[in-house]
N, C-alpha and C positions, 0 to 999 in steps of 0.2 A: 438491552441497555447496560452500559458499563457503570458500575458503582465505583466510588472512590477507592483506590487501592486494589481494584480487582484486575485480574489478568485474563485475557481471552485470546483464543487462537481463531483467526478468521481465514477462510479460504476466499480470496478475492478473485472474482472472474475478470479476466482482462480481454474478453472477446470483443468488447466495444472498440478496441483499438483497430480491429479489422476494417472499420469504416473510414479510417484515416488513410491518406496516401501512403503507399508502401514505405517510403523513406522516413515517415514520421510515426510509425506504429509504436515503437518503443517509447518515444517521447510522450505519446498520448497514454500509454499504459502506466507510466510513472504518475501522470496526472490523475488517472483513475484510482490509483492506490490512495492518494491523498483524499480524493472525493469520497471514496468508500469509508475511510477511517473517520472523516469529518461527519458523515451521516450516522455511522453506527456508534460513535463515542460521544456524539452530541457536543462537539467542541469546535472552536474556530480553527481554520487552516493554519494560522500563525502559531498555534499552540501544539502542533503536531511535529514531532521530531522523528525522522525516519533514518534507520541505520543505512549506511552506504552499501552494505551487502545486498539490500533489496534492489537497489538500482543496478548493481553489478549482475545480479541474477536475471533481471529483465533485459539488460543490454548484452548478456552473455553471447547470444547468437546474432548480434548486430541490430541495426535499427529496423530491419524489415521483418524479423521473425521473433517477436516477443512470445513468452509462454502464454498458454490460454488461461492459466490460473496460477496463483501463487499463495502459499500459506504464510501468514504473518501473525506473530505474537505481539499483542498490544497491551500496554499497562498504563492506566490512567492514575495520576497522582492527585493529592489533595488540592494542589494549586491549579489544577486544570490541565496540566501538561500531559500529553500523551506521547509515549515513546514506543516505537514499533521496531521490531527486529525480525529477521527471517526465522521461521519456526523450523525446528528439526523434524524430520519425518518420523 
């Protein structure tokens, strides 16, 4: 559970995208990032703001070959907004 003002680093598994058709795997992987953050930060999808670098990382190898997992740093603010960015290794 993320408390107000706390910062967490999540390793989000994207293997569920393998069940999608080959040409839609990266698109589904982006949706899985939102779904994971929605569940783990206990906030609405509309309140989640994702840095474009996360999408770039997922789409880096095209629509057919997204990474199997991605590390994301998420910060939840007092007003309920969650901001996510790519975590450094």
